C-alpha positions as CSV (number, residue, x, y, z in Angstrom):
1,M,0.0,0.0,0.0
2,K,2.8,2.4,0.9
3,R,4.5,1.7,-2.4
4,L,1.2,2.4,-4.2
5,L,0.8,5.7,-2.4
6,H,4.4,6.6,-3.2
7,I,3.8,5.9,-6.9
8,L,0.5,7.9,-6.9
9,T,2.4,10.8,-5.2
10,I,5.1,10.7,-7.9
11,S,2.4,10.5,-10.6
12,I,0.6,13.6,-9.2
13,V,3.8,15.6,-9.1
14,V,4.7,14.6,-12.7
15,L,1.2,15.5,-13.8
16,F,1.4,18.8,-11.9
17,S,4.7,19.6,-13.6
18,A,3.4,18.6,-17.1
19,C,0.3,20.7,-16.8
20,S,1.9,23.7,-15.2
21,S,3.6,25.4,-18.1
22,D,6.8,27.3,-17.5
23,I,5.8,30.9,-17.2
24,Q,8.9,32.1,-19.0
25,S,8.0,30.1,-22.0
26,I,4.5,31.5,-21.9
27,E,6.0,35.0,-21.8
28,A,8.0,34.2,-24.9
29,L,4.9,33.2,-26.7
30,Y,3.2,36.4,-25.6
31,E,6.2,38.5,-26.7
32,N,6.1,36.8,-30.1
33,Q,2.4,37.8,-30.4
34,E,1.4,34.1,-30.4
35,Y,-1.6,35.0,-28.3
36,E,-3.7,31.9,-28.9
37,E,-0.9,29.6,-28.0
38,A,0.0,31.7,-25.0
39,L,-3.7,31.6,-23.9
40,D,-3.8,27.8,-24.1
41,E,-0.7,27.6,-21.9
42,L,-1.9,30.2,-19.5
43,N,-5.2,28.3,-19.0
44,S,-3.2,25.2,-18.0
45,Y,-0.8,27.2,-15.8
46,L,-3.6,29.0,-14.0
47,F,-5.4,25.8,-13.2
48,F,-2.6,25.1,-10.7
49,H,-1.5,28.7,-9.9
50,V,-4.8,30.3,-9.1
51,T,-3.3,33.4,-7.5
52,D,-0.6,34.3,-10.0
53,L,-1.5,37.9,-10.8
54,K,1.1,38.2,-13.5
55,A,-0.3,35.2,-15.3
56,Y,-3.8,36.7,-15.0
57,H,-2.5,40.0,-16.4
58,M,-0.9,38.2,-19.3
59,R,-4.1,36.3,-20.0
60,A,-6.1,39.5,-19.9
61,R,-3.8,41.0,-22.5
62,C,-4.1,37.9,-24.7
63,Y,-7.9,38.1,-24.5
64,E,-7.7,41.8,-25.4
65,E,-5.5,41.2,-28.4
66,L,-7.8,38.4,-29.6
67,G,-10.8,40.7,-29.2
68,E,-12.4,38.8,-26.3
69,I,-13.0,42.0,-24.3
70,G,-15.5,40.6,-21.8
71,K,-13.0,37.9,-20.8
72,S,-10.2,40.4,-20.5
73,I,-12.4,42.6,-18.2
74,K,-13.2,39.6,-16.0
75,D,-9.5,38.8,-15.6
76,Y,-8.6,42.4,-14.6
77,E,-11.5,42.3,-12.1
78,R,-10.2,39.0,-10.8
79,I,-6.8,40.5,-10.3
80,I,-8.3,43.4,-8.3
81,A,-10.3,41.0,-6.2
82,L,-7.0,39.3,-5.3
83,D,-5.0,42.5,-4.9
84,E,-6.8,45.8,-4.8
85,D,-3.5,47.7,-5.2
86,Y,-2.5,46.1,-8.5
87,A,-2.2,49.4,-10.6
88,Q,-1.9,47.7,-14.0
89,A,-5.2,46.0,-13.6
90,Y,-7.0,49.4,-13.1
91,A,-5.0,50.8,-16.1
92,G,-6.0,47.8,-18.2
93,L,-9.7,48.3,-17.4
94,G,-9.3,52.0,-18.1
95,K,-7.8,51.3,-21.5
96,L,-10.5,48.8,-22.4
97,Y,-13.3,51.2,-21.4
98,F,-11.5,54.1,-23.3
99,E,-11.5,52.0,-26.5
100,M,-15.2,51.2,-25.9
101,K,-15.7,55.0,-25.7
102,D,-17.0,54.8,-22.1
103,Y,-14.8,57.7,-21.1
104,E,-16.3,58.4,-17.7
105,R,-15.7,54.8,-16.5
106,A,-12.3,54.8,-18.1
107,E,-11.4,57.9,-16.2
108,T,-12.3,56.4,-12.9
109,Y,-10.0,53.4,-13.4
110,V,-7.1,55.3,-14.9
111,L,-7.2,57.8,-12.1
112,R,-6.9,55.0,-9.6
113,A,-4.0,53.5,-11.5
114,A,-2.2,56.9,-11.6
115,S,-2.6,57.4,-7.9
116,M,-0.6,54.1,-7.4
117,E,1.9,54.5,-10.2
118,P,2.4,58.3,-10.6
119,E,5.5,57.9,-12.7
120,D,4.2,55.4,-15.2
121,F,4.3,56.9,-18.7
122,D,1.6,54.7,-20.3
123,I,-0.8,55.5,-17.4
124,L,-0.1,59.2,-17.5
125,F,-0.5,59.3,-21.3
126,L,-3.8,57.4,-21.2
127,L,-5.1,59.6,-18.3
128,G,-4.3,62.8,-20.3
129,R,-6.3,61.4,-23.3
130,T,-9.1,60.4,-21.0
131,R,-9.3,63.8,-19.4
132,L,-9.4,65.3,-22.9
133,M,-12.4,63.2,-23.9
134,T,-14.2,64.1,-20.7
135,G,-13.7,67.8,-21.3
136,K,-11.2,68.4,-18.5
137,Y,-8.7,70.2,-20.8
138,E,-6.4,71.8,-18.2
139,S,-6.1,68.5,-16.3
140,A,-5.4,66.7,-19.6
141,E,-2.5,69.1,-20.3
142,S,-1.2,68.6,-16.8
143,F,-1.0,64.8,-17.1
144,L,0.3,65.0,-20.7
145,K,3.0,67.3,-19.5
146,K,4.1,64.8,-16.8
147,A,4.2,62.1,-19.5
148,K,6.2,64.4,-21.7
149,E,8.8,64.8,-19.0
150,I,9.3,61.0,-19.0
151,N,9.4,60.6,-22.8
152,P,9.7,63.9,-24.5
153,K,10.1,62.5,-28.0
154,F,6.9,60.5,-28.1
155,A,5.0,62.3,-30.9
156,K,1.4,61.5,-29.9
157,I,1.8,63.5,-26.6
158,Y,2.1,66.7,-28.6
159,Y,-0.9,65.8,-30.7
160,Y,-3.2,65.4,-27.7
161,E,-1.6,68.4,-26.0
162,G,-2.4,70.4,-29.1
163,M,-6.0,69.2,-29.0
164,S,-6.4,70.2,-25.3
165,R,-4.9,73.6,-26.0
166,A,-7.2,74.1,-29.0
167,M,-10.3,73.3,-27.0
168,R,-9.2,75.9,-24.5
169,G,-8.7,78.5,-27.3
170,D,-4.9,78.7,-26.8
171,V,-4.1,79.3,-30.5
172,L,-0.4,79.8,-30.1
173,G,0.0,76.9,-27.7
174,C,-2.0,74.7,-30.0
175,A,0.3,75.6,-32.9
176,A,3.4,75.0,-30.9
177,S,2.2,71.5,-29.8
178,F,1.3,70.5,-33.3
179,N,4.6,71.7,-34.7
180,S,6.3,69.5,-32.1
181,Y,4.1,66.6,-33.1
182,V,5.1,67.0,-36.8
183,R,8.8,67.2,-35.8
184,Y,8.7,64.0,-33.8
185,E,6.4,62.0,-36.1
186,P,8.6,59.9,-38.3
187,D,6.2,59.8,-41.2
188,Q,5.9,63.4,-42.2
189,I,2.8,62.8,-44.4
190,V,1.0,61.2,-41.5
191,G,2.1,64.0,-39.2
192,R,0.9,66.8,-41.5
193,Y,-2.4,65.0,-42.2
194,N,-3.1,64.4,-38.5
195,R,-2.1,68.0,-37.7
196,G,-4.4,69.3,-40.4
197,F,-7.2,67.1,-39.1
198,A,-6.6,68.4,-35.5
199,Y,-6.6,72.0,-36.7
200,M,-9.8,71.3,-38.7
201,K,-11.5,69.9,-35.6
202,A,-10.4,72.8,-33.5
203,G,-11.7,75.3,-36.1
204,Y,-8.4,76.6,-37.4
205,L,-9.4,76.2,-41.0
206,L,-6.5,78.1,-42.7
207,Y,-3.9,76.1,-40.8
208,A,-5.8,72.9,-41.7
209,L,-6.0,73.8,-45.4
210,E,-2.3,74.4,-45.5
211,D,-1.5,71.0,-44.1
212,F,-3.9,69.1,-46.4
213,E,-2.5,70.9,-49.4
214,E,1.0,70.0,-48.3
215,V,0.0,66.3,-48.0
216,L,-1.6,66.4,-51.4
217,K,1.6,67.8,-53.0
218,K,3.6,64.9,-51.7
219,K,0.9,62.3,-52.2
220,P,-1.7,63.4,-54.8
221,N,-3.8,60.2,-54.4
222,H,-4.4,60.8,-50.6
223,V,-8.2,60.6,-50.9
224,E,-8.8,61.5,-47.3
225,A,-6.6,64.6,-47.4
226,L,-8.6,65.6,-50.5
227,A,-11.9,65.1,-48.7
228,K,-10.7,67.2,-45.7
229,K,-9.5,69.9,-48.0
230,G,-12.9,70.0,-49.7
231,Y,-14.6,70.2,-46.4
232,V,-12.4,73.0,-45.1
233,L,-12.9,75.0,-48.3
234,A,-16.7,74.4,-48.1
235,M,-16.8,75.6,-44.5
236,M,-14.9,78.7,-45.6
237,G,-17.5,79.5,-48.2
238,N,-15.4,78.5,-51.2
239,P,-17.6,76.7,-53.8
240,E,-14.6,74.8,-55.0
241,G,-14.9,72.8,-51.7
242,C,-18.1,71.1,-52.8
243,Q,-16.5,70.1,-56.1
244,I,-13.6,68.6,-54.2
245,L,-15.8,66.8,-51.8
246,Q,-17.7,65.3,-54.7
247,E,-14.4,64.2,-56.3
248,A,-13.3,62.6,-53.1
249,A,-16.6,60.9,-52.6
250,N,-16.4,59.5,-56.1
251,K,-13.0,58.1,-55.3
252,G,-14.3,56.2,-52.3
253,S,-14.0,58.6,-49.3
254,I,-16.6,57.7,-46.7
255,Y,-15.9,61.0,-45.0
256,A,-16.6,63.0,-48.1
257,Q,-19.8,61.0,-48.7
258,D,-21.0,61.8,-45.1
259,Q,-20.3,65.6,-45.5
260,R,-22.4,66.4,-48.5
261,E,-24.9,68.4,-46.3
262,V,-22.4,71.2,-46.1
263,C,-23.0,71.8,-49.8
264,I,-26.7,71.9,-49.6
């Protein structure tokens, strides 16, 4: 009987080892963006390691990458139930709700994360964007400024900073931010197009027109820049704008097709 128990014990240990995947190998799968494979391994691993927060975090990220948002949310909530001070779980929930356009709920979670990790670049950047979407423009600038101090060459900071300043009516500050955005954006066409779009949204139509025309000089077949140029001209009362909008619509621009009312 003792020998049988000993054999059973060894078998259980072997089974435990076989089913409990090495977390480092799982991390390698995750880093290689092999999310489905990583998820299979994580499910086996978590069967035996039911309190491993890092593994739950990795599984939440895998679910997110695979578009299974509900399961990702549940894993982040499970982490918080196990450790209410796990900042990255709050940040993860904030990011998911931000992408779902539930900005009020996103703000609640990201604020909690920032209170725990006040020097985390990703959290500060997300909080700045969230504050922008909830209309708290000065606060958005404040958090974006903190993020900028950590990583001053990250182009998107200046884009959102410019949007915050534009919404506050700070024309000069807005222009300075967008100029920095274009300077740090590696693809200048993308930079000029996005800056033009931001200027357009902020109501700075002449600046926007200049950027869209510059994009079209370098890339004449940029249909969306053509559509935005048409919209800007139409909003400025130039009848050529409606012709350009129609041209862009004929070339497949959904934006141009949706803006035809400006020419009625």
